[in-house]
C-alpha positions as CSV (number, residue, x, y, z in Angstrom):
1,X,4.9,-9.3,9.3
2,X,5.0,-6.2,11.5
3,X,3.6,-5.4,14.6
4,X,2.9,-1.3,15.3
5,X,4.7,-0.8,11.7
6,X,7.2,1.3,11.8
7,X,5.8,2.6,8.5
8,X,3.8,6.1,10.0
9,X,0.8,6.2,8.3
10,X,-0.4,2.4,9.4
11,X,-0.3,0.4,12.1
12,X,0.7,-3.0,11.2
13,X,2.0,-4.5,7.4
14,X,1.1,-8.0,6.4
15,X,2.6,-10.1,3.6
16,X,1.1,-12.8,1.7
17,X,4.1,-13.7,0.4
18,X,7.7,-12.1,-0.1
19,X,8.7,-11.4,-3.6
20,X,7.7,-8.9,-6.6
21,X,8.9,-7.5,-10.3
22,X,10.5,-3.7,-10.4
23,X,7.6,-2.1,-12.8
24,X,8.7,2.3,-12.9
25,X,11.9,3.8,-12.3
26,X,10.4,4.2,-8.5
27,X,11.1,1.0,-7.9
28,X,14.9,1.4,-8.8
29,X,16.2,1.6,-5.1
30,X,13.5,-1.1,-4.0
31,X,13.7,-1.5,0.0
32,X,11.8,-4.8,-0.7
33,X,14.1,-6.4,-3.1
34,X,17.5,-5.0,-0.5
35,X,16.3,-6.7,2.3
36,X,15.3,-9.8,0.1
37,X,18.9,-10.3,-0.9
38,X,20.0,-9.7,2.3
39,X,18.2,-12.6,4.2
40,X,19.3,-14.7,1.2
41,X,15.6,-14.9,-0.7
42,X,16.1,-14.9,-4.4
43,X,12.6,-13.8,-4.8
44,X,12.4,-10.6,-7.2
45,X,12.0,-10.7,-11.0
46,X,9.3,-12.3,-13.6
47,X,11.4,-15.4,-13.7
48,X,11.9,-16.2,-9.3
49,X,9.3,-17.8,-7.1
50,X,7.8,-16.1,-4.3
51,X,8.2,-17.2,-1.0
52,X,5.0,-18.3,1.3
53,X,4.8,-16.4,4.5
54,X,2.8,-19.2,6.5
55,X,2.3,-17.1,9.8
56,X,0.2,-14.1,8.0
57,X,-2.7,-15.8,8.9
58,X,-3.0,-16.1,12.5
59,X,-1.0,-12.6,12.4
60,X,-3.9,-11.1,10.9
61,X,-6.3,-13.0,13.6
62,X,-4.4,-11.0,16.5
63,X,-4.5,-8.0,14.8
64,X,-8.6,-8.4,14.5
65,X,-8.6,-9.3,18.2
66,X,-6.2,-6.7,19.6
67,X,-8.3,-4.5,17.4
68,X,-11.8,-5.7,18.7
69,X,-10.5,-5.7,22.5
70,X,-10.1,-1.7,22.1
71,X,-12.7,-1.0,20.0
72,X,-10.8,0.6,17.5
73,X,-9.9,0.1,13.7
74,X,-6.4,-0.9,12.7
75,X,-5.2,0.2,9.5
76,X,-3.0,-3.0,7.9
77,X,-0.7,-2.2,5.1
78,X,-0.7,-5.3,2.2
79,X,2.4,-5.6,1.8
80,X,5.3,-3.8,2.2
81,X,7.3,-7.0,0.8
82,X,4.8,-7.8,-2.0
83,X,2.0,-6.9,-4.5
84,X,-1.2,-7.9,-3.8
85,X,-2.2,-7.8,-7.6
86,X,0.8,-9.1,-9.2
87,X,0.1,-11.8,-11.7
88,X,-0.3,-15.0,-10.3
89,X,3.7,-16.6,-9.4
90,X,5.2,-19.7,-8.3
91,X,5.6,-20.1,-4.8
92,X,8.1,-21.4,-2.3
93,X,8.3,-22.4,1.5
94,X,11.2,-21.2,4.2
95,X,13.5,-23.5,2.4
96,X,12.6,-23.4,-1.4
97,X,10.3,-26.3,-1.8
98,X,7.9,-25.8,-4.6
99,X,4.2,-25.7,-3.2
100,X,1.3,-26.8,-6.4
101,X,-0.8,-23.8,-5.4
102,X,0.6,-19.9,-6.9
103,X,0.2,-16.6,-5.0
104,X,-2.9,-16.4,-6.9
105,X,-4.7,-18.9,-4.5
106,X,-3.4,-17.3,-1.7
107,X,-4.7,-13.8,-2.6
108,X,-7.7,-15.7,-3.6
109,X,-7.9,-17.4,0.3
110,X,-7.4,-13.7,1.8
111,X,-10.2,-11.9,-0.1
112,X,-12.3,-14.8,0.7
113,X,-11.4,-14.0,4.4
114,X,-12.3,-10.2,4.2
115,X,-15.8,-11.7,2.9
116,X,-16.9,-13.7,5.3
117,X,-16.2,-11.1,7.7
118,X,-13.4,-12.5,9.4
119,X,-11.6,-8.6,9.8
120,X,-14.3,-6.6,11.0
121,X,-11.9,-4.3,13.0
122,X,-9.1,-4.4,10.6
123,X,-9.0,-1.7,7.3
124,X,-6.6,-3.2,4.9
125,X,-4.5,-0.7,2.8
126,X,-4.3,-2.8,-0.9
127,X,-1.4,-0.7,-2.3
128,X,-0.4,-1.5,-5.9
129,X,2.0,-0.3,-8.7
130,X,-0.4,-2.7,-11.3
131,X,-3.4,-1.2,-10.6
132,X,-4.7,-2.1,-13.5
133,X,-4.8,-5.6,-12.1
134,X,-7.3,-5.0,-9.7
135,X,-10.3,-5.9,-11.0
136,X,-9.0,-8.8,-12.8
137,X,-8.4,-10.1,-9.1
138,X,-11.0,-9.5,-7.0
139,X,-14.1,-11.0,-6.5
140,X,-16.8,-10.0,-8.7
141,X,-19.0,-8.9,-5.8
142,X,-16.5,-6.3,-4.8
143,X,-16.8,-4.7,-8.1
144,X,-19.8,-3.8,-7.4
145,X,-20.1,-4.0,-3.8
146,X,-16.5,-2.9,-2.3
147,X,-15.6,-3.7,1.4
148,X,-16.0,-1.5,3.6
149,X,-12.9,-2.0,5.2
150,X,-10.6,-1.8,2.2
151,X,-8.9,0.5,0.4
152,X,-7.5,0.4,-3.1
153,X,-3.7,2.2,-3.5
154,X,-1.2,2.9,-5.9
155,X,2.4,4.9,-5.8
156,X,2.5,7.1,-8.7
157,X,6.0,8.3,-8.4
158,X,5.9,11.3,-11.4
159,X,3.3,12.7,-13.7
160,X,4.2,10.4,-16.0
161,X,2.9,7.5,-13.5
162,X,0.0,9.3,-12.1
163,X,-1.4,9.9,-15.2
164,X,-1.4,6.3,-16.2
165,X,-1.5,4.5,-12.6
166,X,-4.7,6.7,-11.6
167,X,-6.4,6.1,-14.6
168,X,-6.4,2.5,-13.4
169,X,-7.2,3.1,-10.0
170,X,-10.3,5.3,-10.9
171,X,-12.1,2.4,-12.8
172,X,-12.1,0.8,-9.3
173,X,-15.1,0.7,-7.0
174,X,-14.2,1.9,-3.5
175,X,-12.5,3.8,-1.3
176,X,-9.0,4.8,-3.4
177,X,-5.9,6.7,-2.0
178,X,-2.4,7.5,-3.3
179,X,1.0,6.7,-1.8
180,X,3.0,9.2,-3.8
181,X,6.9,8.2,-3.1
182,X,9.1,8.1,-3.4
183,X,8.2,11.0,-5.5
184,X,10.8,12.0,-8.2
185,X,9.5,14.9,-9.8
186,X,6.6,17.3,-9.6
187,X,3.3,15.9,-9.6
188,X,-0.4,17.5,-9.5
189,X,-3.4,15.5,-8.4
190,X,-6.2,18.6,-8.8
191,X,-8.1,16.9,-11.5
192,X,-8.6,13.6,-9.9
193,X,-9.0,15.3,-6.0
194,X,-11.7,18.1,-7.7
195,X,-13.4,15.2,-8.7
196,X,-13.4,13.2,-5.4
197,X,-12.1,10.6,-6.6
198,X,-9.1,9.8,-4.9
199,X,-9.7,9.6,-1.0
200,X,-6.6,10.2,0.6
201,X,-3.2,11.3,-0.2
202,X,0.3,10.4,1.5
203,X,3.1,11.9,0.1
204,X,7.2,11.5,0.8
205,X,10.5,11.4,-0.5
206,X,13.1,8.3,-1.5
207,X,15.7,7.1,1.9
208,X,18.7,5.4,1.7
209,X,21.9,5.4,0.5
210,X,21.1,5.9,-3.3
211,X,18.4,8.8,-2.0
212,X,17.4,10.4,-4.8
213,X,16.3,14.3,-3.8
214,X,12.8,15.7,-3.1
215,X,11.9,19.2,-3.0
216,X,9.5,20.1,-0.6
217,X,8.3,22.2,-2.9
218,X,6.4,19.5,-4.2
219,X,5.2,18.7,-0.8
220,X,3.7,22.2,-0.4
221,X,1.7,21.8,-3.6
222,X,0.4,18.2,-2.6
223,X,-0.8,19.7,0.1
224,X,-2.3,22.9,-0.9
225,X,-4.4,20.2,-3.7
226,X,-5.3,18.6,-0.5
227,X,-6.5,21.3,1.6
228,X,-8.1,23.6,-1.4
229,X,-10.7,19.8,-2.2
230,X,-10.5,18.7,1.2
231,X,-9.0,15.5,1.0
232,X,-7.1,14.1,4.0
233,X,-3.3,14.8,3.7
234,X,-0.2,12.4,5.0
235,X,3.4,14.1,4.6
236,X,5.7,11.1,5.7
237,X,9.6,11.9,5.1
238,X,11.8,13.9,3.3
239,X,14.0,11.0,3.5
240,X,14.6,10.0,6.9
241,X,17.3,12.2,7.9
242,X,16.2,15.5,7.0
243,X,13.8,17.2,9.9
244,X,9.8,17.6,8.0
245,X,9.1,21.5,8.3
246,X,7.1,22.6,10.6
247,X,4.4,23.7,7.9
248,X,4.8,20.4,6.3
249,X,4.3,17.9,9.5
250,X,0.4,17.2,8.9
251,X,-0.4,13.9,9.3
252,X,-4.5,13.6,8.5
253,X,-5.6,10.0,8.0
254,X,-9.2,9.8,6.2
255,X,-12.2,8.8,9.4
256,X,-12.8,5.2,9.7
257,X,-15.5,4.3,12.0
258,X,-14.9,4.4,16.2
259,X,-11.5,5.4,14.5
260,X,-10.8,7.6,17.4
261,X,-6.9,8.4,15.9
262,X,-8.2,9.9,12.7
263,X,-8.8,13.1,11.2
């Protein structure tokens, strides 16, 4: 969990579990997989269990209380160490003991809490590399009347993944965003932006010792496309080492009710 997250486009992060499986080339240098290994957790891959994070429920209530006390809406990225729409997987505790439930039950509990109005001051950013699973796993009621405090997002890294992932994302009702990171090649988003299919675009390059090169012209292209369609645009980083050029220091947010920090 991360209160006041270092991820620039969110206030907090929340993870129901740790662990995932790599799905496309954007995952090759996954920071979450590297962190899990460093922490001694063998939770990456289709044949591995996921580690349950029991503190998440108390943390979410703390985030809600803080946001409510300030009269604000706080963004919560779900999740930095997991994929909320991964298929149900076995779950272990911090000692490696297996639970009887799967990640599917944890996800359902989380969605039920949102449906029951437990977090009215939290905007959940549900980011996935598996948008084809969203309609499989959200509550039936969300398919027709998605919660106001949920945004569904996916992470394309080149044109091929954009074409594939966004096609699935746009089948989901509700607010939608893209986290185009780590971007590995030039991308155009204009067809989806012009049709108002995407509400927010985040963009950034890769960081870390194995980072792949990012061309700032790719950023200028998406920035221009977002400006031409009045889509909020957020440029996160080149590689966390190079300074962001002044013309790319654009950090816009989708407007949230009672959120004075949004543009």
